[in-house]
C-alpha positions in Angstrom: 28.3 -21.4 -45.3 25.1 -23.1 -43.1 21.5 -22.4 -43.1 21.6 -20.7 -39.9 24.2 -18.2 -40.9 22.2 -17.4 -44.4 19.4 -16.5 -42.0 21.4 -14.4 -39.6 23.2 -12.5 -42.3 19.6 -11.8 -43.8 18.1 -10.6 -40.6 21.0 -8.2 -40.4 20.8 -6.9 -43.6 16.8 -6.6 -43.5 17.4 -4.6 -40.0 19.9 -2.1 -41.5 17.4 -1.8 -44.4 14.5 -0.9 -42.0 16.6 1.7 -40.0 17.8 3.2 -43.0 14.0 3.6 -44.3 12.8 4.4 -41.0 15.2 7.4 -40.6 14.9 8.4 -44.2 11.0 8.8 -43.7 11.5 10.4 -40.0 14.2 13.2 -41.2 13.4 13.6 -44.9 9.7 13.5 -45.8 6.6 15.3 -44.1 5.3 11.9 -42.7 7.7 12.0 -39.8 4.8 12.8 -37.2 2.7 9.9 -38.6 5.8 7.6 -38.4 6.0 8.6 -34.8 2.4 7.8 -34.2 2.3 4.7 -35.7 5.6 3.6 -33.6 4.1 4.8 -30.4 0.8 2.8 -31.0 2.9 -0.6 -32.2 4.7 0.0 -28.8 1.6 0.6 -26.6 -0.2 -2.1 -28.0 2.7 -4.6 -27.8 3.6 -3.7 -24.1 -0.1 -4.0 -23.2 -0.9 -6.9 -25.5 1.6 -8.9 -23.3 0.5 -7.5 -20.3 -3.2 -8.8 -21.4 -2.0 -12.4 -22.3 -0.3 -12.6 -18.9 -3.6 -11.4 -17.3 -5.6 -13.8 -19.4 -3.2 -16.5 -18.6 -3.4 -15.8 -14.7 -7.4 -15.6 -15.1 -7.8 -18.6 -16.7 -5.3 -21.1 -15.4 -6.5 -23.1 -12.7 -4.6 -22.6 -9.1 -2.1 -25.7 -8.5 -2.9 -28.4 -6.0 -2.0 -27.5 -2.2 0.8 -29.5 -1.0 -0.8 -31.7 1.4 -3.3 -33.2 -1.5 -0.2 -33.9 -3.4 1.7 -35.5 -0.6 -1.4 -37.6 0.2 -1.7 -38.6 -3.4 2.4 -39.8 -3.3 1.8 -41.5 0.0 -1.4 -43.6 -1.6 0.9 -44.7 -4.5 3.5 -45.9 -2.5 1.2 -47.8 -0.2 -0.1 -49.7 -3.7 3.2 -50.2 -4.8 4.4 -51.7 -1.2 0.8 -53.7 -1.5 1.9 -55.1 -5.0 5.4 -55.9 -3.8 4.3 -57.6 -1.0 1.7 -59.6 -3.2 4.4 -60.6 -5.6 6.5 -61.7 -3.1 3.8 -64.0 -1.6 2.6 -65.4 -5.2 
């Protein structure tokens, strides 16, 4: 069995155990309400944490160069290459 398969089966086992423990706490103990509160805060924090990360990335990433500026840079590089090529032919 490969390492990936071992990790995969480990994840399956851990998932089944977590589901079973979660269900037991939810239905067989007096801590059901606290478990639901914990689940809700984790879900909300996860979703809005990702949303905040996306917002931060958008706010701090510089805007891309305009296409016209990129085209000018490409044209300048092409001219340089043509000049170098012409200089090599003469020399």
